[in-house]
C-alpha positions as CSV (number, residue, x, y, z in Angstrom):
1,M,0.0,0.0,0.0
2,V,1.2,3.5,-0.8
3,L,-0.4,6.5,1.0
4,L,-0.2,9.4,-1.3
5,G,-1.7,12.1,0.8
6,Y,-3.3,15.1,-0.9
7,L,-3.1,15.1,-4.7
8,P,-4.1,17.9,-7.1
9,E,-7.5,17.1,-8.7
10,K,-6.0,16.3,-12.1
11,E,-3.4,13.9,-10.7
12,L,-6.1,12.2,-8.5
13,A,-8.3,11.8,-11.6
14,E,-5.5,10.2,-13.5
15,I,-4.7,7.7,-10.7
16,T,-8.3,6.9,-10.1
17,A,-8.9,6.2,-13.9
18,G,-6.1,3.6,-13.7
19,A,-8.0,1.5,-11.2
20,Y,-9.7,-1.8,-12.3
21,A,-12.6,-1.1,-9.9
22,L,-13.4,0.8,-6.7
23,I,-14.3,-1.5,-3.8
24,F,-16.2,0.7,-1.2
25,P,-17.5,-1.5,1.6
26,S,-18.6,1.4,3.9
27,F,-20.8,0.7,6.9
28,F,-22.1,4.3,6.9
29,E,-21.7,7.0,4.3
30,G,-23.1,10.5,4.3
31,F,-22.6,11.0,0.6
32,G,-19.8,8.8,-0.9
33,V,-17.6,11.2,-2.9
34,P,-15.1,8.4,-3.8
35,V,-18.0,6.6,-5.5
36,V,-18.7,9.6,-7.7
37,E,-15.0,10.2,-8.4
38,A,-14.7,6.6,-9.6
39,M,-17.7,6.8,-11.8
40,Q,-16.5,10.1,-13.3
41,S,-13.3,8.3,-14.2
42,G,-15.1,5.4,-15.8
43,V,-14.1,3.0,-13.0
44,P,-16.7,0.4,-12.1
45,V,-17.9,0.4,-8.4
46,I,-18.6,-2.3,-5.9
47,A,-20.1,-0.7,-2.9
48,S,-22.2,-1.3,0.2
49,G,-26.0,-1.5,-0.4
50,N,-26.7,0.6,2.7
51,S,-26.6,4.2,3.6
52,S,-26.7,6.8,0.8
53,V,-24.5,4.9,-1.7
54,P,-27.4,3.2,-3.7
55,E,-29.0,6.7,-4.1
56,I,-25.7,8.0,-5.5
57,A,-24.7,5.1,-7.7
58,G,-28.1,3.8,-8.7
59,E,-27.8,0.9,-11.2
60,A,-24.3,2.0,-12.1
61,A,-22.7,-0.2,-9.3
62,L,-22.7,-3.7,-7.9
63,Y,-23.6,-4.0,-4.2
64,A,-22.6,-6.2,-1.3
65,D,-23.1,-6.3,2.4
66,P,-20.0,-4.7,4.0
67,A,-20.1,-7.2,6.9
68,R,-19.9,-10.2,4.5
69,F,-16.5,-10.5,2.9
70,E,-17.7,-13.5,0.9
71,E,-20.3,-11.3,-0.8
72,I,-17.7,-8.6,-1.6
73,A,-15.4,-11.3,-3.0
74,E,-18.3,-12.7,-5.1
75,Q,-18.9,-9.3,-6.7
76,M,-15.2,-8.8,-7.3
77,I,-15.0,-12.2,-9.1
78,R,-18.1,-11.4,-11.0
79,L,-16.7,-8.1,-12.2
80,Y,-13.4,-9.7,-13.1
81,K,-14.9,-12.5,-15.1
82,D,-17.5,-10.5,-17.0
83,E,-15.9,-7.8,-19.1
84,T,-19.3,-6.9,-20.6
85,L,-20.6,-6.2,-17.2
86,R,-17.5,-4.2,-16.3
87,A,-17.9,-2.1,-19.4
88,S,-21.6,-1.6,-18.8
89,L,-21.0,-0.4,-15.2
90,A,-18.2,2.0,-16.4
91,S,-20.6,3.5,-19.0
92,R,-23.6,3.7,-16.6
93,G,-21.2,5.2,-14.0
94,L,-20.2,8.0,-16.4
95,Q,-23.9,8.8,-17.0
96,Q,-24.8,8.6,-13.3
97,A,-21.8,10.8,-12.3
98,A,-22.9,13.5,-14.7
99,S,-25.8,14.3,-12.4
100,F,-23.3,15.4,-9.7
101,S,-21.2,18.6,-9.7
102,W,-20.0,21.0,-7.1
103,D,-21.8,23.9,-9.0
104,R,-25.1,22.0,-8.9
105,T,-24.6,21.1,-5.3
106,A,-23.9,24.8,-4.4
107,A,-26.9,26.0,-6.4
108,L,-29.2,23.5,-4.6
109,M,-27.8,24.5,-1.2
110,W,-28.3,28.2,-2.0
111,E,-32.0,27.4,-3.0
112,S,-32.5,25.6,0.3
113,I,-31.1,28.4,2.3
114,A,-33.2,31.0,0.4
115,R,-36.4,28.9,1.0
116,A,-35.6,28.5,4.7
117,A,-35.0,32.3,5.0
118,T,-38.1,33.3,3.2
119,P,-41.1,34.0,5.6
120,A,-44.0,31.8,4.9
């Protein structure tokens, strides 16, 4: 394992794009930025089917119970053996990730603040 620390966005994207897959067995996730980053890079995702991850990845990821290493391993083998599935997940991930951006997030946050500040 190599711990890289902070990387500039361009370098992070290049390294992420070189991955075969992102394995993200999180027990709790508030949003799942690594999932979106992987999908933006065309990297297939295997993630936990709990928390917010299924809302983020939708049908662009494979899911496994993070407490069951056997289930995670099965999905890894499935992805490795089925190149058509891998390509499909990468393509769907690019489409899914397109719905997320910092600009869109900021605009939605501003709209929420404006609604909350407006007297009823």
